[in-house]
C-alpha positions in Angstrom: 99.4 99.7 128.6 101.9 97.6 126.7 102.3 98.2 123.0 101.5 95.1 121.0 104.3 94.2 118.6 103.7 92.1 115.6 106.7 89.8 116.1 106.3 86.6 114.0 108.4 83.5 113.7 110.5 83.8 110.6 110.3 87.6 110.4 112.9 90.1 110.9 113.2 92.5 113.9 115.6 95.3 114.8 117.3 95.5 118.2 116.3 99.0 119.3 119.7 99.8 121.1 122.0 98.7 118.4 120.0 98.7 115.1 121.1 95.1 114.4 118.6 93.1 112.3 117.9 89.8 113.7 115.6 86.9 112.6 112.8 85.9 115.0 113.1 82.2 115.8 110.4 81.9 118.6 108.0 84.3 120.3 107.0 83.5 123.8 103.8 84.6 125.6 106.0 85.8 128.5 107.4 88.9 126.9 110.5 87.7 125.3 111.6 86.2 122.0 114.5 84.0 120.8 116.3 85.7 117.9 119.2 84.7 115.7 121.9 87.2 114.9 123.2 87.4 111.3 126.7 86.6 112.8 125.3 83.4 114.2 123.9 82.4 117.6 120.5 82.4 119.2 119.6 84.6 122.1 116.7 85.4 124.2 115.7 89.1 124.2 112.9 91.0 125.8 110.2 92.0 123.3 110.4 95.7 124.4 114.1 95.7 123.2 112.9 94.8 119.7 111.3 96.8 117.0 109.4 95.4 114.1 111.0 95.9 110.7 108.8 97.1 107.9 109.5 94.8 104.9 109.7 96.9 101.7 107.2 95.9 99.1 108.7 93.9 96.2 107.8 95.3 92.8 108.1 93.2 89.8 
């Protein structure tokens, strides 16, 4: 059974192998996403290589 990840367009994700934080540009129904690296450039990556990033709560 596949784990359902909550990848959303505009959210941040972490590449499991490197720990790099990327921005999710597009999520496909076919098991991959298009992500943008902070260094620039959009890449397709399999969703199982991504981890969701918990956004810390902002306190005012």
